[in-house]
A tleap script that builds the chain and sets N, CA, C and O, in Angstrom:
source leaprc.protein.ff14SB
mol = sequence {
  NMET PRO HIE SER LYS TYR LYS ARG PRO ALA
  GLY PHE GLU GLY ILE GLN SER ASP PRO GLU
  GLU SER TYR ARG ALA GLY TYR GLN HIE GLY
  VAL ARG VAL LEU LEU ARG HIE LEU GLU SER
  GLU GLN LYS LEU ASP MET GLU ARG LEU THR
  LYS TRP VAL ASN SER ASP LEU THR ALA TRP
  ARG HIE ASP THR GLU ALA GLU PRO THR PRO
  PRO THR CPRO
}
set mol.1.N position { -20.140 -0.229 2.063 }
set mol.1.CA position { -18.988 0.350 2.812 }
set mol.1.C position { -18.709 1.823 2.409 }
set mol.1.O position { -18.124 2.166 1.381 }
set mol.2.N position { -19.202 2.631 3.348 }
set mol.2.CA position { -18.967 4.183 2.971 }
set mol.2.C position { -17.713 4.732 2.417 }
set mol.2.O position { -16.657 4.217 2.786 }
set mol.3.N position { -17.700 5.441 1.811 }
set mol.3.CA position { -16.483 5.954 0.830 }
set mol.3.C position { -15.598 6.216 1.898 }
set mol.3.O position { -16.024 6.392 3.039 }
set mol.4.N position { -13.971 6.269 1.512 }
set mol.4.CA position { -12.808 6.311 2.400 }
set mol.4.C position { -12.575 7.739 2.954 }
set mol.4.O position { -12.791 8.684 2.196 }
set mol.5.N position { -12.298 7.887 3.776 }
set mol.5.CA position { -12.057 9.374 4.171 }
set mol.5.C position { -10.574 10.052 3.604 }
set mol.5.O position { -10.141 11.198 3.729 }
set mol.6.N position { -9.966 8.797 2.904 }
set mol.6.CA position { -8.439 8.977 2.176 }
set mol.6.C position { -8.866 9.270 0.983 }
set mol.6.O position { -9.990 8.922 0.619 }
set mol.7.N position { -7.917 10.050 0.092 }
set mol.7.CA position { -7.968 10.571 -1.061 }
set mol.7.C position { -8.011 9.429 -2.038 }
set mol.7.O position { -6.984 9.163 -2.663 }
set mol.8.N position { -9.231 8.652 -2.245 }
set mol.8.CA position { -9.711 7.472 -3.169 }
set mol.8.C position { -10.416 7.848 -4.078 }
set mol.8.O position { -11.303 8.662 -3.821 }
set mol.9.N position { -10.231 7.355 -5.450 }
set mol.9.CA position { -11.447 7.570 -5.967 }
set mol.9.C position { -12.749 6.728 -5.740 }
set mol.9.O position { -12.801 5.704 -5.059 }
set mol.10.N position { -13.691 7.254 -6.347 }
set mol.10.CA position { -15.108 6.366 -5.860 }
set mol.10.C position { -14.933 5.079 -6.152 }
set mol.10.O position { -14.252 4.761 -7.126 }
set mol.11.N position { -15.366 4.401 -5.562 }
set mol.11.CA position { -15.229 2.590 -5.978 }
set mol.11.C position { -13.633 2.092 -5.627 }
set mol.11.O position { -13.302 0.911 -5.738 }
set mol.12.N position { -12.673 3.186 -5.178 }
set mol.12.CA position { -11.583 2.522 -5.176 }
set mol.12.C position { -11.614 1.286 -3.976 }
set mol.12.O position { -11.030 0.266 -4.343 }
set mol.13.N position { -12.095 1.243 -2.865 }
set mol.13.CA position { -12.533 0.200 -2.591 }
set mol.13.C position { -12.683 -1.229 -2.994 }
set mol.13.O position { -12.291 -2.195 -2.340 }
set mol.14.N position { -13.178 -1.248 -3.927 }
set mol.14.CA position { -13.560 -2.450 -4.977 }
set mol.14.C position { -15.014 -3.059 -4.321 }
set mol.14.O position { -15.801 -2.291 -3.769 }
set mol.15.N position { -15.141 -3.743 -4.376 }
set mol.15.CA position { -16.698 -4.841 -3.906 }
set mol.15.C position { -16.567 -5.130 -2.644 }
set mol.15.O position { -17.610 -5.521 -2.121 }
set mol.16.N position { -15.506 -5.065 -1.866 }
set mol.16.CA position { -15.601 -5.677 -0.636 }
set mol.16.C position { -16.599 -4.743 0.316 }
set mol.16.O position { -16.635 -3.516 0.400 }
set mol.17.N position { -17.337 -5.673 0.953 }
set mol.17.CA position { -18.233 -4.919 1.661 }
set mol.17.C position { -18.199 -4.888 3.316 }
set mol.17.O position { -19.061 -4.404 4.050 }
set mol.18.N position { -16.898 -5.573 3.718 }
set mol.18.CA position { -16.657 -5.921 4.935 }
set mol.18.C position { -15.219 -5.180 5.039 }
set mol.18.O position { -14.324 -5.233 4.196 }
set mol.19.N position { -15.207 -4.517 6.199 }
set mol.19.CA position { -13.727 -3.900 6.431 }
set mol.19.C position { -12.821 -4.981 6.738 }
set mol.19.O position { -11.618 -4.723 6.692 }
set mol.20.N position { -13.200 -6.164 7.046 }
set mol.20.CA position { -11.878 -7.076 7.332 }
set mol.20.C position { -11.453 -7.643 6.039 }
set mol.20.O position { -10.266 -7.774 5.740 }
set mol.21.N position { -12.336 -7.945 5.354 }
set mol.21.CA position { -12.236 -8.394 3.816 }
set mol.21.C position { -11.504 -7.258 2.829 }
set mol.21.O position { -10.690 -7.493 1.936 }
set mol.22.N position { -12.022 -5.973 3.242 }
set mol.22.CA position { -10.923 -4.837 2.370 }
set mol.22.C position { -9.536 -4.819 2.898 }
set mol.22.O position { -8.645 -4.481 2.118 }
set mol.23.N position { -9.128 -5.252 4.558 }
set mol.23.CA position { -7.845 -5.090 4.773 }
set mol.23.C position { -7.421 -6.055 4.452 }
set mol.23.O position { -6.280 -5.901 4.018 }
set mol.24.N position { -7.887 -7.440 4.424 }
set mol.24.CA position { -7.317 -8.464 3.903 }
set mol.24.C position { -6.527 -8.097 2.232 }
set mol.24.O position { -5.377 -8.363 1.882 }
set mol.25.N position { -7.368 -7.571 1.629 }
set mol.25.CA position { -7.261 -7.504 -0.002 }
set mol.25.C position { -5.981 -6.464 -0.147 }
set mol.25.O position { -4.930 -6.683 -0.749 }
set mol.26.N position { -6.397 -5.180 0.630 }
set mol.26.CA position { -5.179 -4.545 0.629 }
set mol.26.C position { -3.659 -5.122 1.305 }
set mol.26.O position { -2.605 -4.517 1.110 }
set mol.27.N position { -3.724 -5.996 1.871 }
set mol.27.CA position { -2.462 -6.622 2.782 }
set mol.27.C position { -2.278 -7.398 1.765 }
set mol.27.O position { -1.070 -7.325 1.541 }
set mol.28.N position { -2.873 -8.273 0.827 }
set mol.28.CA position { -2.338 -8.949 0.048 }
set mol.28.C position { -1.658 -8.129 -1.435 }
set mol.28.O position { -0.659 -8.514 -2.043 }
set mol.29.N position { -2.449 -7.010 -1.755 }
set mol.29.CA position { -1.895 -6.344 -2.795 }
set mol.29.C position { -0.464 -5.750 -2.365 }
set mol.29.O position { 0.491 -5.686 -3.139 }
set mol.30.N position { -0.450 -5.445 -1.404 }
set mol.30.CA position { 1.140 -4.959 -0.740 }
set mol.30.C position { 1.865 -6.125 -0.704 }
set mol.30.O position { 2.835 -6.152 -1.462 }
set mol.31.N position { 1.670 -7.040 -0.068 }
set mol.31.CA position { 2.707 -8.246 -0.694 }
set mol.31.C position { 3.077 -8.355 -1.853 }
set mol.31.O position { 4.245 -8.632 -2.126 }
set mol.32.N position { 2.182 -8.164 -2.729 }
set mol.32.CA position { 2.261 -8.676 -4.329 }
set mol.32.C position { 3.473 -7.649 -4.908 }
set mol.32.O position { 4.519 -7.912 -5.502 }
set mol.33.N position { 2.972 -6.564 -4.544 }
set mol.33.CA position { 3.869 -5.169 -4.886 }
set mol.33.C position { 5.193 -5.248 -4.410 }
set mol.33.O position { 6.116 -4.872 -5.133 }
set mol.34.N position { 5.406 -5.713 -3.229 }
set mol.34.CA position { 6.732 -5.876 -2.575 }
set mol.34.C position { 7.753 -7.107 -3.068 }
set mol.34.O position { 8.981 -7.109 -3.159 }
set mol.35.N position { 6.689 -8.239 -3.373 }
set mol.35.CA position { 7.653 -9.301 -4.007 }
set mol.35.C position { 7.929 -8.804 -5.550 }
set mol.35.O position { 9.052 -9.065 -5.983 }
set mol.36.N position { 7.221 -8.267 -6.230 }
set mol.36.CA position { 7.737 -7.785 -7.629 }
set mol.36.C position { 8.943 -6.760 -7.336 }
set mol.36.O position { 9.855 -6.635 -8.153 }
set mol.37.N position { 8.913 -6.185 -6.388 }
set mol.37.CA position { 10.112 -5.437 -6.007 }
set mol.37.C position { 11.223 -6.263 -6.003 }
set mol.37.O position { 12.038 -6.266 -6.926 }
set mol.38.N position { 11.310 -7.011 -4.953 }
set mol.38.CA position { 12.259 -7.587 -4.543 }
set mol.38.C position { 12.879 -8.923 -5.915 }
set mol.38.O position { 13.999 -9.417 -6.049 }
set mol.39.N position { 11.881 -9.098 -6.546 }
set mol.39.CA position { 12.368 -9.876 -7.775 }
set mol.39.C position { 12.870 -9.186 -8.756 }
set mol.39.O position { 13.365 -9.828 -9.683 }
set mol.40.N position { 12.876 -7.809 -8.811 }
set mol.40.CA position { 13.280 -6.707 -9.926 }
set mol.40.C position { 14.999 -6.551 -9.316 }
set mol.40.O position { 15.992 -6.383 -10.023 }
set mol.41.N position { 14.969 -6.630 -8.311 }
set mol.41.CA position { 16.213 -5.897 -7.740 }
set mol.41.C position { 17.369 -7.208 -7.774 }
set mol.41.O position { 17.439 -8.322 -7.255 }
set mol.42.N position { 18.208 -6.390 -8.693 }
set mol.42.CA position { 19.636 -7.152 -8.989 }
set mol.42.C position { 20.475 -7.426 -7.674 }
set mol.42.O position { 20.952 -8.523 -7.382 }
set mol.43.N position { 20.583 -6.292 -6.939 }
set mol.43.CA position { 21.444 -6.263 -5.381 }
set mol.43.C position { 20.287 -5.916 -4.196 }
set mol.43.O position { 20.073 -4.711 -4.062 }
set mol.44.N position { 19.765 -6.531 -3.602 }
set mol.44.CA position { 18.756 -6.416 -2.533 }
set mol.44.C position { 19.646 -5.578 -1.485 }
set mol.44.O position { 20.782 -5.921 -1.156 }
set mol.45.N position { 18.921 -4.334 -0.960 }
set mol.45.CA position { 19.543 -3.535 0.257 }
set mol.45.C position { 18.368 -3.520 1.231 }
set mol.45.O position { 17.488 -2.661 1.195 }
set mol.46.N position { 18.412 -4.527 2.101 }
set mol.46.CA position { 17.589 -4.894 2.844 }
set mol.46.C position { 17.417 -3.353 4.001 }
set mol.46.O position { 16.337 -3.002 4.477 }
set mol.47.N position { 18.673 -2.682 4.233 }
set mol.47.CA position { 18.497 -1.937 5.190 }
set mol.47.C position { 17.706 -0.284 4.612 }
set mol.47.O position { 17.309 0.592 5.380 }
set mol.48.N position { 17.657 -0.237 3.281 }
set mol.48.CA position { 17.016 0.750 2.418 }
set mol.48.C position { 15.960 0.353 2.362 }
set mol.48.O position { 15.168 1.165 2.840 }
set mol.49.N position { 15.232 -1.066 1.789 }
set mol.49.CA position { 13.976 -1.193 2.182 }
set mol.49.C position { 13.167 -1.078 3.521 }
set mol.49.O position { 12.007 -0.674 3.609 }
set mol.50.N position { 13.994 -1.513 4.579 }
set mol.50.CA position { 13.594 -1.232 5.805 }
set mol.50.C position { 13.470 0.310 6.159 }
set mol.50.O position { 12.488 0.732 6.769 }
set mol.51.N position { 14.272 0.943 5.843 }
set mol.51.CA position { 13.879 2.494 6.173 }
set mol.51.C position { 12.774 3.172 5.090 }
set mol.51.O position { 12.190 4.150 5.555 }
set mol.52.N position { 12.458 2.847 3.912 }
set mol.52.CA position { 11.307 2.719 3.024 }
set mol.52.C position { 10.132 2.382 4.056 }
set mol.52.O position { 9.313 3.237 4.392 }
set mol.53.N position { 10.117 1.145 4.504 }
set mol.53.CA position { 8.692 0.651 4.916 }
set mol.53.C position { 8.224 1.653 6.256 }
set mol.53.O position { 7.079 2.011 6.532 }
set mol.54.N position { 9.781 2.048 7.144 }
set mol.54.CA position { 9.265 2.542 8.281 }
set mol.54.C position { 9.297 4.150 8.282 }
set mol.54.O position { 9.110 4.770 9.330 }
set mol.55.N position { 9.568 4.859 6.940 }
set mol.55.CA position { 9.473 6.396 6.466 }
set mol.55.C position { 8.335 6.553 5.805 }
set mol.55.O position { 7.229 6.877 6.239 }
set mol.56.N position { 8.750 6.251 4.502 }
set mol.56.CA position { 7.903 6.714 3.258 }
set mol.56.C position { 6.457 6.107 3.421 }
set mol.56.O position { 5.456 6.795 3.620 }
set mol.57.N position { 6.471 4.743 3.313 }
set mol.57.CA position { 5.402 3.951 3.102 }
set mol.57.C position { 4.282 4.017 4.446 }
set mol.57.O position { 3.097 3.694 4.361 }
set mol.58.N position { 4.968 4.517 5.692 }
set mol.58.CA position { 4.376 4.779 7.030 }
set mol.58.C position { 3.721 6.329 6.671 }
set mol.58.O position { 2.562 6.688 6.882 }
set mol.59.N position { 4.441 6.846 6.277 }
set mol.59.CA position { 3.584 8.512 5.940 }
set mol.59.C position { 2.797 8.314 4.983 }
set mol.59.O position { 1.811 9.051 5.015 }
set mol.60.N position { 2.858 7.401 3.896 }
set mol.60.CA position { 1.759 7.577 3.001 }
set mol.60.C position { 0.308 7.046 3.880 }
set mol.60.O position { -0.838 7.490 3.813 }
set mol.61.N position { 0.827 6.013 4.642 }
set mol.61.CA position { -0.409 5.186 4.923 }
set mol.61.C position { -1.797 6.035 5.823 }
set mol.61.O position { -3.013 5.855 5.886 }
set mol.62.N position { -0.793 7.043 6.447 }
set mol.62.CA position { -1.251 7.869 7.419 }
set mol.62.C position { -1.849 9.102 6.796 }
set mol.62.O position { -2.646 9.857 7.354 }
set mol.63.N position { -1.357 9.223 5.534 }
set mol.63.CA position { -1.837 10.778 4.937 }
set mol.63.C position { -3.021 10.515 4.277 }
set mol.63.O position { -3.162 9.669 3.394 }
set mol.64.N position { -3.963 11.334 4.768 }
set mol.64.CA position { -5.232 11.139 4.174 }
set mol.64.C position { -5.562 11.708 2.636 }
set mol.64.O position { -6.499 11.363 1.916 }
set mol.65.N position { -4.566 12.634 2.364 }
set mol.65.CA position { -4.681 13.453 1.248 }
set mol.65.C position { -3.554 12.907 -0.007 }
set mol.65.O position { -3.385 13.347 -1.144 }
set mol.66.N position { -3.044 12.042 0.545 }
set mol.66.CA position { -2.050 10.998 -0.449 }
set mol.66.C position { -2.681 10.309 -1.567 }
set mol.66.O position { -3.768 9.760 -1.382 }
set mol.67.N position { -2.076 10.278 -2.789 }
set mol.67.CA position { -2.724 9.644 -3.961 }
set mol.67.C position { -2.779 8.019 -3.390 }
set mol.67.O position { -2.070 7.459 -2.554 }
set mol.68.N position { -3.814 7.563 -4.125 }
set mol.68.CA position { -3.895 5.974 -3.692 }
set mol.68.C position { -2.982 5.103 -4.086 }
set mol.68.O position { -3.128 3.953 -3.671 }
set mol.69.N position { -1.884 5.381 -4.921 }
set mol.69.CA position { -0.812 4.359 -5.388 }
set mol.69.C position { 0.466 4.738 -4.305 }
set mol.69.O position { 0.916 5.873 -4.148 }
set mol.70.N position { 0.841 3.752 -3.742 }
set mol.70.CA position { 2.050 3.919 -2.757 }
set mol.70.C position { 3.320 4.554 -3.078 }
set mol.70.O position { 3.483 4.952 -4.232 }
set mol.71.N position { 3.842 4.638 -2.590 }
set mol.71.CA position { 5.118 5.668 -3.091 }
set mol.71.C position { 6.418 4.276 -3.497 }
set mol.71.O position { 6.484 3.300 -2.749 }
set mol.72.N position { 7.105 4.364 -4.411 }
set mol.72.CA position { 7.774 3.287 -4.652 }
set mol.72.C position { 9.096 3.218 -3.750 }
set mol.72.O position { 9.545 4.211 -3.177 }
set mol.73.N position { 9.633 2.033 -3.687 }
set mol.73.CA position { 11.055 1.871 -2.765 }
set mol.73.C position { 12.406 2.226 -3.358 }
set mol.73.O position { 13.427 2.105 -2.682 }
savepdb mol mol.pdb
quit
């Protein structure tokens, strides 16, 4: 797989050689991060979480200069 146009360290894409496999690995990673956040919250604020997904996370996803680690909720 060619190196990403996004600001990622070399080899960040891992061993996935197929774009679909890479997409699925990223999807799985995202779900794990979200579950860890939900488990750690004493009082879950779904409105705040929804705003985070629709603004900060979406902006990070499309920013080619962003760090590889997504913003936290």
